[in-house]
PDB file of N, CA, C and O in Angstrom:
ATOM      1  N   MET A   1     -16.662 -15.317   2.186  1.00  0.00           N
ATOM      2  CA  MET A   1     -16.347 -15.239   3.345  1.00  0.00           C
ATOM      3  C   MET A   1     -17.401 -15.279   4.569  1.00  0.00           C
ATOM      4  O   MET A   1     -18.517 -14.763   4.620  1.00  0.00           O
ATOM      5  N   ASP A   2     -16.774 -15.981   5.460  1.00  0.00           N
ATOM      6  CA  ASP A   2     -18.090 -16.414   6.458  1.00  0.00           C
ATOM      7  C   ASP A   2     -17.718 -15.277   7.626  1.00  0.00           C
ATOM      8  O   ASP A   2     -16.658 -15.011   8.193  1.00  0.00           O
ATOM      9  N   HIS A   3     -19.016 -14.749   7.728  1.00  0.00           N
ATOM     10  CA  HIS A   3     -18.815 -13.705   8.540  1.00  0.00           C
ATOM     11  C   HIS A   3     -19.455 -13.964  10.269  1.00  0.00           C
ATOM     12  O   HIS A   3     -19.710 -13.173  11.177  1.00  0.00           O
ATOM     13  N   GLN A   4     -19.540 -15.406  10.152  1.00  0.00           N
ATOM     14  CA  GLN A   4     -20.295 -15.801  11.750  1.00  0.00           C
ATOM     15  C   GLN A   4     -19.435 -15.581  12.830  1.00  0.00           C
ATOM     16  O   GLN A   4     -18.372 -16.198  12.904  1.00  0.00           O
ATOM     17  N   ARG A   5     -19.735 -14.870  13.569  1.00  0.00           N
ATOM     18  CA  ARG A   5     -19.276 -14.718  14.829  1.00  0.00           C
ATOM     19  C   ARG A   5     -19.656 -15.014  16.421  1.00  0.00           C
ATOM     20  O   ARG A   5     -20.628 -15.750  16.587  1.00  0.00           O
ATOM     21  N   SER A   6     -19.141 -14.630  17.326  1.00  0.00           N
ATOM     22  CA  SER A   6     -19.641 -14.881  18.401  1.00  0.00           C
ATOM     23  C   SER A   6     -20.986 -14.569  18.970  1.00  0.00           C
ATOM     24  O   SER A   6     -21.172 -13.371  19.181  1.00  0.00           O
ATOM     25  N   GLY A   7     -21.600 -15.076  19.155  1.00  0.00           N
ATOM     26  CA  GLY A   7     -23.131 -15.138  19.684  1.00  0.00           C
ATOM     27  C   GLY A   7     -23.444 -13.520  20.540  1.00  0.00           C
ATOM     28  O   GLY A   7     -23.001 -13.226  21.650  1.00  0.00           O
ATOM     29  N   THR A   8     -24.333 -12.631  19.643  1.00  0.00           N
ATOM     30  CA  THR A   8     -24.998 -11.506  20.549  1.00  0.00           C
ATOM     31  C   THR A   8     -26.371 -11.822  20.482  1.00  0.00           C
ATOM     32  O   THR A   8     -26.956 -11.936  19.405  1.00  0.00           O
ATOM     33  N   ARG A   9     -27.101 -12.020  21.959  1.00  0.00           N
ATOM     34  CA  ARG A   9     -28.633 -12.410  21.955  1.00  0.00           C
ATOM     35  C   ARG A   9     -29.133 -11.296  21.843  1.00  0.00           C
ATOM     36  O   ARG A   9     -28.456 -10.437  22.408  1.00  0.00           O
ATOM     37  N   ILE A  10     -30.307 -10.813  21.208  1.00  0.00           N
ATOM     38  CA  ILE A  10     -31.046  -9.774  21.054  1.00  0.00           C
ATOM     39  C   ILE A  10     -32.555 -10.485  20.524  1.00  0.00           C
ATOM     40  O   ILE A  10     -32.823 -11.532  19.935  1.00  0.00           O
ATOM     41  N   THR A  11     -33.538  -9.113  21.167  1.00  0.00           N
ATOM     42  CA  THR A  11     -34.633  -9.746  20.678  1.00  0.00           C
ATOM     43  C   THR A  11     -35.088  -8.501  19.758  1.00  0.00           C
ATOM     44  O   THR A  11     -34.854  -7.305  19.933  1.00  0.00           O
ATOM     45  N   VAL A  12     -35.939  -9.253  18.535  1.00  0.00           N
ATOM     46  CA  VAL A  12     -36.184  -8.688  17.406  1.00  0.00           C
ATOM     47  C   VAL A  12     -37.703  -9.196  16.894  1.00  0.00           C
ATOM     48  O   VAL A  12     -37.985 -10.394  16.882  1.00  0.00           O
ATOM     49  N   VAL A  13     -38.628  -8.177  16.483  1.00  0.00           N
ATOM     50  CA  VAL A  13     -39.783  -8.703  15.859  1.00  0.00           C
ATOM     51  C   VAL A  13     -39.745  -8.681  14.477  1.00  0.00           C
ATOM     52  O   VAL A  13     -39.488  -7.755  13.707  1.00  0.00           O
ATOM     53  N   LEU A  14     -40.144 -10.245  14.203  1.00  0.00           N
ATOM     54  CA  LEU A  14     -39.797 -10.272  12.383  1.00  0.00           C
ATOM     55  C   LEU A  14     -41.198 -10.862  11.642  1.00  0.00           C
ATOM     56  O   LEU A  14     -41.895 -11.818  11.983  1.00  0.00           O
ATOM     57  N   ASP A  15     -41.338 -10.009  10.596  1.00  0.00           N
ATOM     58  CA  ASP A  15     -42.497 -10.694   9.894  1.00  0.00           C
ATOM     59  C   ASP A  15     -42.855 -12.335   9.610  1.00  0.00           C
ATOM     60  O   ASP A  15     -42.519 -12.913   8.576  1.00  0.00           O
ATOM     61  N   ALA A  16     -43.508 -12.891  10.587  1.00  0.00           N
ATOM     62  CA  ALA A  16     -43.915 -14.378  10.293  1.00  0.00           C
ATOM     63  C   ALA A  16     -43.787 -15.187   8.985  1.00  0.00           C
ATOM     64  O   ALA A  16     -43.362 -16.329   8.809  1.00  0.00           O
ATOM     65  N   GLY A  17     -44.242 -14.332   8.170  1.00  0.00           N
ATOM     66  CA  GLY A  17     -44.570 -14.604   6.826  1.00  0.00           C
ATOM     67  C   GLY A  17     -43.424 -14.646   6.370  1.00  0.00           C
ATOM     68  O   GLY A  17     -43.028 -15.796   6.182  1.00  0.00           O
ATOM     69  N   LEU A  18     -42.518 -13.621   6.039  1.00  0.00           N
ATOM     70  CA  LEU A  18     -41.205 -13.602   5.870  1.00  0.00           C
ATOM     71  C   LEU A  18     -40.331 -14.433   6.014  1.00  0.00           C
ATOM     72  O   LEU A  18     -39.551 -14.833   5.150  1.00  0.00           O
ATOM     73  N   LEU A  19     -40.413 -14.811   7.318  1.00  0.00           N
ATOM     74  CA  LEU A  19     -39.550 -15.917   7.530  1.00  0.00           C
ATOM     75  C   LEU A  19     -39.847 -17.614   7.693  1.00  0.00           C
ATOM     76  O   LEU A  19     -39.076 -18.557   7.872  1.00  0.00           O
ATOM     77  N   ARG A  20     -41.437 -17.525   7.533  1.00  0.00           N
ATOM     78  CA  ARG A  20     -41.569 -19.141   6.822  1.00  0.00           C
ATOM     79  C   ARG A  20     -41.467 -19.343   5.600  1.00  0.00           C
ATOM     80  O   ARG A  20     -41.373 -20.534   5.302  1.00  0.00           O
ATOM     81  N   GLU A  21     -41.440 -18.304   4.406  1.00  0.00           N
ATOM     82  CA  GLU A  21     -40.800 -18.274   3.113  1.00  0.00           C
ATOM     83  C   GLU A  21     -39.325 -18.138   3.054  1.00  0.00           C
ATOM     84  O   GLU A  21     -38.886 -18.329   1.920  1.00  0.00           O
ATOM     85  N   ALA A  22     -38.656 -17.930   3.733  1.00  0.00           N
ATOM     86  CA  ALA A  22     -37.332 -18.065   3.768  1.00  0.00           C
ATOM     87  C   ALA A  22     -37.175 -19.310   4.174  1.00  0.00           C
ATOM     88  O   ALA A  22     -36.288 -19.830   3.498  1.00  0.00           O
ATOM     89  N   MET A  23     -37.606 -20.024   4.942  1.00  0.00           N
ATOM     90  CA  MET A  23     -37.528 -21.388   5.474  1.00  0.00           C
ATOM     91  C   MET A  23     -37.743 -22.107   4.455  1.00  0.00           C
ATOM     92  O   MET A  23     -36.748 -22.766   4.155  1.00  0.00           O
ATOM     93  N   ARG A  24     -38.750 -22.287   3.695  1.00  0.00           N
ATOM     94  CA  ARG A  24     -39.441 -22.832   2.608  1.00  0.00           C
ATOM     95  C   ARG A  24     -38.515 -22.835   1.764  1.00  0.00           C
ATOM     96  O   ARG A  24     -38.109 -23.937   1.396  1.00  0.00           O
ATOM     97  N   LEU A  25     -37.880 -21.570   1.183  1.00  0.00           N
ATOM     98  CA  LEU A  25     -37.506 -21.658  -0.111  1.00  0.00           C
ATOM     99  C   LEU A  25     -36.186 -21.939  -0.211  1.00  0.00           C
ATOM    100  O   LEU A  25     -35.781 -22.300  -1.316  1.00  0.00           O
ATOM    101  N   THR A  26     -34.860 -21.796   1.346  1.00  0.00           N
ATOM    102  CA  THR A  26     -33.889 -22.431   1.733  1.00  0.00           C
ATOM    103  C   THR A  26     -33.854 -23.469   2.030  1.00  0.00           C
ATOM    104  O   THR A  26     -32.862 -24.092   1.652  1.00  0.00           O
ATOM    105  N   GLY A  27     -34.836 -24.163   2.805  1.00  0.00           N
ATOM    106  CA  GLY A  27     -34.821 -25.763   2.947  1.00  0.00           C
ATOM    107  C   GLY A  27     -33.944 -25.382   4.670  1.00  0.00           C
ATOM    108  O   GLY A  27     -33.339 -26.296   5.232  1.00  0.00           O
ATOM    109  N   ILE A  28     -33.990 -24.452   5.085  1.00  0.00           N
ATOM    110  CA  ILE A  28     -33.284 -24.435   6.252  1.00  0.00           C
ATOM    111  C   ILE A  28     -34.414 -24.141   7.487  1.00  0.00           C
ATOM    112  O   ILE A  28     -35.358 -23.353   7.437  1.00  0.00           O
ATOM    113  N   ARG A  29     -34.023 -25.016   8.599  1.00  0.00           N
ATOM    114  CA  ARG A  29     -34.977 -25.683   9.742  1.00  0.00           C
ATOM    115  C   ARG A  29     -34.915 -24.555  10.697  1.00  0.00           C
ATOM    116  O   ARG A  29     -36.036 -24.288  11.130  1.00  0.00           O
ATOM    117  N   THR A  30     -34.162 -23.958  11.073  1.00  0.00           N
ATOM    118  CA  THR A  30     -34.492 -22.658  11.993  1.00  0.00           C
ATOM    119  C   THR A  30     -34.467 -21.107  11.929  1.00  0.00           C
ATOM    120  O   THR A  30     -33.937 -20.319  11.145  1.00  0.00           O
ATOM    121  N   LYS A  31     -35.062 -20.989  12.789  1.00  0.00           N
ATOM    122  CA  LYS A  31     -35.239 -19.221  12.577  1.00  0.00           C
ATOM    123  C   LYS A  31     -33.787 -18.507  12.796  1.00  0.00           C
ATOM    124  O   LYS A  31     -33.541 -17.527  12.094  1.00  0.00           O
ATOM    125  N   ARG A  32     -32.608 -19.050  13.940  1.00  0.00           N
ATOM    126  CA  ARG A  32     -31.642 -18.590  13.561  1.00  0.00           C
ATOM    127  C   ARG A  32     -30.788 -18.712  12.632  1.00  0.00           C
ATOM    128  O   ARG A  32     -29.951 -17.834  12.427  1.00  0.00           O
ATOM    129  N   GLU A  33     -30.864 -19.907  11.862  1.00  0.00           N
ATOM    130  CA  GLU A  33     -29.717 -20.343  10.390  1.00  0.00           C
ATOM    131  C   GLU A  33     -30.183 -19.531   9.498  1.00  0.00           C
ATOM    132  O   GLU A  33     -29.360 -19.093   8.694  1.00  0.00           O
ATOM    133  N   VAL A  34     -31.925 -18.997   9.342  1.00  0.00           N
ATOM    134  CA  VAL A  34     -32.204 -18.416   8.195  1.00  0.00           C
ATOM    135  C   VAL A  34     -31.647 -17.114   8.444  1.00  0.00           C
ATOM    136  O   VAL A  34     -31.054 -16.556   7.521  1.00  0.00           O
ATOM    137  N   ILE A  35     -31.764 -16.501   9.665  1.00  0.00           N
ATOM    138  CA  ILE A  35     -31.139 -15.119   9.981  1.00  0.00           C
ATOM    139  C   ILE A  35     -29.807 -15.388   9.737  1.00  0.00           C
ATOM    140  O   ILE A  35     -29.520 -14.745   8.728  1.00  0.00           O
ATOM    141  N   VAL A  36     -29.360 -15.670   9.917  1.00  0.00           N
ATOM    142  CA  VAL A  36     -27.640 -15.808   9.916  1.00  0.00           C
ATOM    143  C   VAL A  36     -27.213 -15.815   8.082  1.00  0.00           C
ATOM    144  O   VAL A  36     -26.380 -15.121   7.499  1.00  0.00           O
ATOM    145  N   GLU A  37     -28.134 -16.864   7.537  1.00  0.00           N
ATOM    146  CA  GLU A  37     -28.148 -16.931   5.894  1.00  0.00           C
ATOM    147  C   GLU A  37     -28.182 -15.674   5.497  1.00  0.00           C
ATOM    148  O   GLU A  37     -27.320 -15.152   4.791  1.00  0.00           O
ATOM    149  N   ALA A  38     -29.503 -14.952   6.074  1.00  0.00           N
ATOM    150  CA  ALA A  38     -30.017 -13.653   5.520  1.00  0.00           C
ATOM    151  C   ALA A  38     -28.734 -12.563   5.512  1.00  0.00           C
ATOM    152  O   ALA A  38     -28.221 -12.007   4.541  1.00  0.00           O
ATOM    153  N   LEU A  39     -28.393 -12.455   6.960  1.00  0.00           N
ATOM    154  CA  LEU A  39     -27.238 -11.387   6.989  1.00  0.00           C
ATOM    155  C   LEU A  39     -26.162 -11.727   6.237  1.00  0.00           C
ATOM    156  O   LEU A  39     -25.685 -10.851   5.516  1.00  0.00           O
ATOM    157  N   ASN A  40     -25.544 -13.099   6.250  1.00  0.00           N
ATOM    158  CA  ASN A  40     -24.266 -13.324   5.412  1.00  0.00           C
ATOM    159  C   ASN A  40     -24.389 -12.799   3.787  1.00  0.00           C
ATOM    160  O   ASN A  40     -23.594 -12.103   3.155  1.00  0.00           O
ATOM    161  N   THR A  41     -25.945 -13.517   3.266  1.00  0.00           N
ATOM    162  CA  THR A  41     -25.994 -12.980   2.275  1.00  0.00           C
ATOM    163  C   THR A  41     -26.107 -11.416   1.553  1.00  0.00           C
ATOM    164  O   THR A  41     -25.627 -11.036   0.485  1.00  0.00           O
ATOM    165  N   LEU A  42     -26.872 -10.720   2.487  1.00  0.00           N
ATOM    166  CA  LEU A  42     -26.498  -9.226   2.499  1.00  0.00           C
ATOM    167  C   LEU A  42     -25.305  -8.659   2.037  1.00  0.00           C
ATOM    168  O   LEU A  42     -25.026  -7.978   1.050  1.00  0.00           O
ATOM    169  N   ILE A  43     -24.527  -9.197   3.188  1.00  0.00           N
ATOM    170  CA  ILE A  43     -22.986  -8.814   3.088  1.00  0.00           C
ATOM    171  C   ILE A  43     -22.425  -9.111   1.890  1.00  0.00           C
ATOM    172  O   ILE A  43     -21.821  -8.279   1.213  1.00  0.00           O
ATOM    173  N   ARG A  44     -22.602 -10.343   1.559  1.00  0.00           N
ATOM    174  CA  ARG A  44     -21.368 -10.960   0.039  1.00  0.00           C
ATOM    175  C   ARG A  44     -22.411  -9.961  -0.841  1.00  0.00           C
ATOM    176  O   ARG A  44     -21.778  -9.213  -1.586  1.00  0.00           O
ATOM    177  N   ILE A  45     -23.880  -9.794  -0.911  1.00  0.00           N
ATOM    178  CA  ILE A  45     -23.853  -9.028  -1.840  1.00  0.00           C
ATOM    179  C   ILE A  45     -23.470  -7.732  -2.000  1.00  0.00           C
ATOM    180  O   ILE A  45     -23.005  -7.290  -3.051  1.00  0.00           O
ATOM    181  N   ARG A  46     -23.648  -7.090  -0.987  1.00  0.00           N
ATOM    182  CA  ARG A  46     -22.875  -5.317  -0.749  1.00  0.00           C
ATOM    183  C   ARG A  46     -21.773  -5.552  -1.186  1.00  0.00           C
ATOM    184  O   ARG A  46     -21.582  -4.945  -2.240  1.00  0.00           O
ATOM    185  N   GLU A  47     -20.657  -6.367  -0.758  1.00  0.00           N
ATOM    186  CA  GLU A  47     -19.756  -6.281  -1.064  1.00  0.00           C
ATOM    187  C   GLU A  47     -19.206  -6.288  -2.381  1.00  0.00           C
ATOM    188  O   GLU A  47     -18.199  -5.639  -2.666  1.00  0.00           O
ATOM    189  N   GLN A  48     -19.930  -7.115  -3.327  1.00  0.00           N
ATOM    190  CA  GLN A  48     -19.802  -7.039  -4.680  1.00  0.00           C
ATOM    191  C   GLN A  48     -19.897  -5.995  -5.447  1.00  0.00           C
ATOM    192  O   GLN A  48     -19.234  -5.900  -6.481  1.00  0.00           O
ATOM    193  N   GLY A  49     -20.797  -5.007  -5.008  1.00  0.00           N
ATOM    194  CA  GLY A  49     -20.698  -3.875  -5.692  1.00  0.00           C
ATOM    195  C   GLY A  49     -19.659  -3.016  -5.970  1.00  0.00           C
ATOM    196  O   GLY A  49     -19.616  -2.419  -7.046  1.00  0.00           O
ATOM    197  N   PRO A  50     -18.853  -2.893  -5.154  1.00  0.00           N
ATOM    198  CA  PRO A  50     -17.479  -1.912  -5.527  1.00  0.00           C
ATOM    199  C   PRO A  50     -16.844  -3.234  -6.754  1.00  0.00           C
ATOM    200  O   PRO A  50     -16.868  -3.118  -7.979  1.00  0.00           O
ATOM    201  N   ALA A  51     -16.448  -4.131  -6.162  1.00  0.00           N
ATOM    202  CA  ALA A  51     -15.683  -5.074  -7.411  1.00  0.00           C
ATOM    203  C   ALA A  51     -16.249  -4.945  -8.532  1.00  0.00           C
ATOM    204  O   ALA A  51     -15.461  -4.713  -9.449  1.00  0.00           O
ATOM    205  N   LEU A  52     -17.580  -5.022  -8.877  1.00  0.00           N
ATOM    206  CA  LEU A  52     -18.367  -4.670  -9.883  1.00  0.00           C
ATOM    207  C   LEU A  52     -18.296  -3.802 -10.592  1.00  0.00           C
ATOM    208  O   LEU A  52     -18.204  -3.800 -11.820  1.00  0.00           O
ATOM    209  N   GLU A  53     -18.351  -2.571  -9.513  1.00  0.00           N
ATOM    210  CA  GLU A  53     -17.582  -0.957 -10.363  1.00  0.00           C
ATOM    211  C   GLU A  53     -16.713  -1.120 -10.987  1.00  0.00           C
ATOM    212  O   GLU A  53     -16.746  -0.848 -12.188  1.00  0.00           O
ATOM    213  N   ARG A  54     -15.496  -1.684 -10.312  1.00  0.00           N
ATOM    214  CA  ARG A  54     -13.997  -1.606 -10.438  1.00  0.00           C
ATOM    215  C   ARG A  54     -14.010  -2.572 -12.283  1.00  0.00           C
ATOM    216  O   ARG A  54     -13.227  -2.292 -13.190  1.00  0.00           O
ATOM    217  N   LEU A  55     -14.824  -3.380 -12.340  1.00  0.00           N
ATOM    218  CA  LEU A  55     -15.006  -3.956 -13.682  1.00  0.00           C
ATOM    219  C   LEU A  55     -15.421  -3.046 -14.612  1.00  0.00           C
ATOM    220  O   LEU A  55     -14.819  -3.161 -15.679  1.00  0.00           O
ATOM    221  N   ARG A  56     -16.195  -2.232 -14.576  1.00  0.00           N
ATOM    222  CA  ARG A  56     -16.959  -1.660 -15.537  1.00  0.00           C
ATOM    223  C   ARG A  56     -16.460  -0.956 -16.562  1.00  0.00           C
ATOM    224  O   ARG A  56     -16.002   0.175 -16.399  1.00  0.00           O
ATOM    225  N   GLY A  57     -16.500  -1.534 -17.674  1.00  0.00           N
ATOM    226  CA  GLY A  57     -15.928  -1.085 -18.913  1.00  0.00           C
ATOM    227  C   GLY A  57     -14.444  -1.785 -19.008  1.00  0.00           C
ATOM    228  O   GLY A  57     -13.618  -1.363 -19.817  1.00  0.00           O
ATOM    229  N   ALA A  58     -14.247  -2.552 -18.391  1.00  0.00           N
ATOM    230  CA  ALA A  58     -12.907  -3.102 -18.406  1.00  0.00           C
ATOM    231  C   ALA A  58     -12.717  -4.350 -19.534  1.00  0.00           C
ATOM    232  O   ALA A  58     -11.719  -4.828 -20.073  1.00  0.00           O
ATOM    233  N   ILE A  59     -13.954  -4.601 -19.613  1.00  0.00           N
ATOM    234  CA  ILE A  59     -14.148  -5.888 -20.560  1.00  0.00           C
ATOM    235  C   ILE A  59     -14.503  -5.364 -21.888  1.00  0.00           C
ATOM    236  O   ILE A  59     -15.279  -4.411 -21.958  1.00  0.00           O
ATOM    237  N   ASP A  60     -13.939  -5.973 -23.096  1.00  0.00           N
ATOM    238  CA  ASP A  60     -14.393  -5.562 -24.198  1.00  0.00           C
ATOM    239  C   ASP A  60     -15.047  -7.009 -24.731  1.00  0.00           C
ATOM    240  O   ASP A  60     -14.675  -8.182 -24.720  1.00  0.00           O
ATOM    241  N   TRP A  61     -16.359  -6.203 -25.254  1.00  0.00           N
ATOM    242  CA  TRP A  61     -17.236  -7.241 -25.595  1.00  0.00           C
ATOM    243  C   TRP A  61     -17.811  -7.128 -27.143  1.00  0.00           C
ATOM    244  O   TRP A  61     -18.492  -6.120 -27.330  1.00  0.00           O
ATOM    245  N   GLU A  62     -17.667  -7.876 -28.114  1.00  0.00           N
ATOM    246  CA  GLU A  62     -18.172  -7.803 -29.590  1.00  0.00           C
ATOM    247  C   GLU A  62     -19.348  -8.820 -29.639  1.00  0.00           C
ATOM    248  O   GLU A  62     -19.373  -9.888 -29.026  1.00  0.00           O
ATOM    249  N   GLY A  63     -20.285  -8.352 -30.428  1.00  0.00           N
ATOM    250  CA  GLY A  63     -21.573  -9.141 -30.720  1.00  0.00           C
ATOM    251  C   GLY A  63     -22.642  -8.331 -31.072  1.00  0.00           C
ATOM    252  O   GLY A  63     -22.619  -7.112 -30.902  1.00  0.00           O
ATOM    253  N   ASP A  64     -23.819  -9.090 -31.678  1.00  0.00           N
ATOM    254  CA  ASP A  64     -24.688  -8.316 -32.131  1.00  0.00           C
ATOM    255  C   ASP A  64     -26.054  -8.638 -31.379  1.00  0.00           C
ATOM    256  O   ASP A  64     -26.453  -9.729 -31.788  1.00  0.00           O
ATOM    257  N   LEU A  65     -26.940  -8.085 -30.412  1.00  0.00           N
ATOM    258  CA  LEU A  65     -27.550  -8.296 -29.598  1.00  0.00           C
ATOM    259  C   LEU A  65     -28.854  -8.661 -30.274  1.00  0.00           C
ATOM    260  O   LEU A  65     -29.608  -9.454 -29.710  1.00  0.00           O
ATOM    261  N   ALA A  66     -29.140  -8.183 -31.341  1.00  0.00           N
ATOM    262  CA  ALA A  66     -30.220  -8.475 -31.675  1.00  0.00           C
ATOM    263  C   ALA A  66     -30.189  -9.613 -32.437  1.00  0.00           C
ATOM    264  O   ALA A  66     -31.245 -10.235 -32.557  1.00  0.00           O
ATOM    265  N   GLU A  67     -29.229 -10.003 -32.959  1.00  0.00           N
ATOM    266  CA  GLU A  67     -28.996 -11.711 -33.919  1.00  0.00           C
ATOM    267  C   GLU A  67     -29.084 -12.344 -32.729  1.00  0.00           C
ATOM    268  O   GLU A  67     -29.954 -13.213 -32.661  1.00  0.00           O
ATOM    269  N   MET A  68     -28.323 -12.117 -31.633  1.00  0.00           N
ATOM    270  CA  MET A  68     -28.736 -13.191 -30.352  1.00  0.00           C
ATOM    271  C   MET A  68     -30.451 -13.270 -29.708  1.00  0.00           C
ATOM    272  O   MET A  68     -30.949 -14.217 -29.098  1.00  0.00           O
ATOM    273  N   ARG A  69     -30.910 -12.349 -29.966  1.00  0.00           N
ATOM    274  CA  ARG A  69     -32.266 -12.237 -29.666  1.00  0.00           C
ATOM    275  C   ARG A  69     -33.225 -12.792 -30.249  1.00  0.00           C
ATOM    276  O   ARG A  69     -34.275 -13.086 -29.678  1.00  0.00           O
ATOM    277  N   LYS A  70     -32.888 -13.079 -31.907  1.00  0.00           N
ATOM    278  CA  LYS A  70     -33.848 -13.849 -32.764  1.00  0.00           C
ATOM    279  C   LYS A  70     -34.391 -15.156 -32.144  1.00  0.00           C
ATOM    280  O   LYS A  70     -33.749 -16.028 -31.559  1.00  0.00           O
ATOM    281  N   GLY A  71     -35.708 -15.099 -32.400  1.00  0.00           N
ATOM    282  CA  GLY A  71     -36.091 -16.332 -31.807  1.00  0.00           C
ATOM    283  C   GLY A  71     -36.410 -16.656 -30.492  1.00  0.00           C
ATOM    284  O   GLY A  71     -36.740 -17.800 -30.180  1.00  0.00           O
ATOM    285  N   ARG A  72     -36.318 -15.490 -29.480  1.00  0.00           N
ATOM    286  CA  ARG A  72     -36.695 -15.491 -28.108  1.00  0.00           C
ATOM    287  C   ARG A  72     -38.087 -14.989 -28.090  1.00  0.00           C
ATOM    288  O   ARG A  72     -38.571 -14.127 -28.824  1.00  0.00           O
ATOM    289  N   VAL A  73     -38.712 -15.720 -27.050  1.00  0.00           N
ATOM    290  CA  VAL A  73     -40.120 -15.204 -27.166  1.00  0.00           C
ATOM    291  C   VAL A  73     -40.345 -14.632 -25.838  1.00  0.00           C
ATOM    292  O   VAL A  73     -40.114 -15.231 -24.788  1.00  0.00           O
ATOM    293  N   PHE A  74     -40.915 -13.164 -25.959  1.00  0.00           N
ATOM    294  CA  PHE A  74     -40.704 -12.155 -24.816  1.00  0.00           C
ATOM    295  C   PHE A  74     -42.281 -12.312 -24.619  1.00  0.00           C
ATOM    296  O   PHE A  74     -42.988 -12.629 -25.575  1.00  0.00           O
ATOM    297  N   ASP A  75     -42.862 -12.057 -23.225  1.00  0.00           N
ATOM    298  CA  ASP A  75     -44.273 -12.216 -23.184  1.00  0.00           C
ATOM    299  C   ASP A  75     -44.496 -10.952 -22.623  1.00  0.00           C
ATOM    300  O   ASP A  75     -45.696 -10.741 -22.443  1.00  0.00           O
ATOM    301  N   GLY A  76     -43.620  -9.874 -22.225  1.00  0.00           N
ATOM    302  CA  GLY A  76     -43.922  -8.653 -21.530  1.00  0.00           C
ATOM    303  C   GLY A  76     -43.686  -8.594 -20.461  1.00  0.00           C
ATOM    304  O   GLY A  76     -43.523  -7.460 -20.012  1.00  0.00           O
ATOM    305  N   GLY A  77     -43.539  -9.849 -19.459  1.00  0.00           N
ATOM    306  CA  GLY A  77     -43.473  -9.684 -18.230  1.00  0.00           C
ATOM    307  C   GLY A  77     -41.885  -9.342 -17.849  1.00  0.00           C
ATOM    308  O   GLY A  77     -40.978  -9.099 -18.645  1.00  0.00           O
ATOM    309  N   CYS A  78     -41.809  -9.405 -16.162  1.00  0.00           N
ATOM    310  CA  CYS A  78     -40.477  -9.395 -15.946  1.00  0.00           C
ATOM    311  C   CYS A  78     -39.680 -10.647 -15.854  1.00  0.00           C
ATOM    312  O   CYS A  78     -38.466 -10.594 -15.656  1.00  0.00           O
TER     313      CYS A  78
END
């Protein structure tokens, strides 16, 4: 769902480092586009929460996690 609407002009102070990093990671060239993308992403993520909650327990899964994890290397990091 695209939540872009007619423009509202605001003045806001943003962390320049965060903005540069977002532009670097996304390849988006303008600050405005980065902010719009960030807002759209936030909305999509928050909209997913209730949908995922409704799915909780709705899927039967059979498997052996211990078996699936055999051979994996875990270095203790996240």
